[in-house]
Each structure stands twice: as structure tokens, then as C-alpha cells.
C-alpha positions as CSV (number, residue, x, y, z in Angstrom):
1,X,-9.6,5.2,-4.5
2,X,-7.7,7.1,-6.9
3,X,-6.9,4.8,-10.0
4,X,-3.1,4.6,-10.8
5,X,-2.3,3.0,-13.8
6,X,0.1,-0.1,-13.6
7,X,2.2,-0.6,-16.9
8,X,3.0,-4.3,-17.7
9,X,5.3,-3.4,-20.4
10,X,7.4,-1.4,-17.9
11,X,11.0,-2.8,-16.8
12,X,9.6,-1.5,-13.0
13,X,8.3,-4.7,-11.7
14,X,4.5,-4.4,-11.2
15,X,4.7,-4.2,-6.9
16,X,6.7,-1.6,-7.2
17,X,4.6,0.5,-9.5
18,X,1.6,-0.5,-7.0
19,X,3.8,0.6,-4.0
20,X,4.5,4.0,-5.9
21,X,0.5,4.5,-6.6
22,X,-0.4,4.0,-2.9
23,X,2.7,5.7,-1.4
24,X,1.3,8.7,-3.9
25,X,-1.9,8.4,-2.2
26,X,-0.3,8.7,1.1
27,X,1.6,11.8,0.1
28,X,-1.2,13.9,-1.6
29,X,-3.2,13.4,1.6
30,X,-5.7,11.0,0.2
31,X,-4.9,8.3,2.9
32,X,-3.8,9.7,6.1
33,X,-2.0,8.9,9.2
34,X,-3.9,6.0,11.1
35,X,-5.9,5.4,7.8
36,X,-6.1,1.6,7.0
37,X,-4.9,0.7,3.4
38,X,-7.3,-1.1,1.3
39,X,-7.2,-4.8,1.9
40,X,-5.0,-7.2,-0.1
41,X,-8.2,-8.3,-1.9
42,X,-9.5,-5.6,-3.1
43,X,-6.0,-4.0,-4.5
44,X,-5.6,-7.7,-6.0
45,X,-9.0,-7.4,-7.7
46,X,-8.9,-3.4,-8.6
47,X,-5.5,-4.1,-10.2
48,X,-5.8,-7.5,-11.3
49,X,-2.7,-8.3,-9.4
50,X,-2.0,-11.8,-7.3
51,X,-2.1,-11.5,-3.7
52,X,1.7,-12.2,-3.7
53,X,2.2,-9.2,-5.7
54,X,0.1,-6.9,-3.5
55,X,1.9,-8.2,-0.3
56,X,5.4,-7.2,-1.8
57,X,3.9,-3.8,-2.8
58,X,2.4,-3.3,0.8
59,X,6.1,-4.6,2.0
60,X,8.0,-1.9,0.1
61,X,5.9,0.7,2.2
62,X,6.4,-1.2,5.4
63,X,10.1,-1.2,5.0
64,X,10.2,2.9,3.9
65,X,8.1,3.4,7.1
66,X,5.3,5.1,5.5
67,X,3.1,1.9,6.7
68,X,2.7,-0.6,9.0
69,X,0.7,-3.9,9.9
70,X,-1.2,-5.2,12.8
71,X,-2.0,-8.5,13.0
72,X,-5.6,-9.6,11.9
73,X,-6.5,-6.0,11.6
74,X,-4.7,-4.7,8.6
75,X,-1.8,-2.3,7.3
76,X,-2.4,1.2,8.3
77,X,-0.5,4.5,7.1
78,X,2.4,5.1,9.6
79,X,4.1,5.6,11.5
80,X,2.6,3.4,13.9
81,X,1.8,5.1,17.3
82,X,3.4,4.5,20.6
83,X,1.5,3.5,23.9
84,X,0.1,6.4,25.2
85,X,0.1,8.8,22.1
């Protein structure tokens, strides 16, 4: 995974910084449609963040429509496919 840097001294909240890093990975093609996002645990460990902070970052991506979550499976680069697609 490409290592973006978080700035703990920035006025931008850490969850927004992480969402921006993941969003850039999607825009750059490093993560493609239907690829899974790294797990909450992995992101939490890699960026030294609480899982709540990671969940908020993922929530931003879901709210923006660039990712979707499947219960018990994970979060994937979106949009969510429709039945029959």
C-alpha cells in the first residue's frame, strides 16, 4: 500500500486525511473498482490510528459514493454493482 503521510499537527482531522489518502489511491488506479480497501485493523496499525478514526475515514468514502460496505465481507471500491451486472 502506498504510504501517504498523516500530519498530526494539521487543522484537518486525521480521519479526513486518511480518507484523502485512500481516495487518492482510488483516483490513481492503485485501488480499482471492486478491489477491497485494506482492513480496519491494517489501516489502524499502519497509520497508528484508532479503529474509530479508520471507520470515520471509510464512512467518508462511502458517503461520497466511492466505496461501499458489504456486511461481514469488507469495504470495496464502488459504486456497488447491481444485480445482474
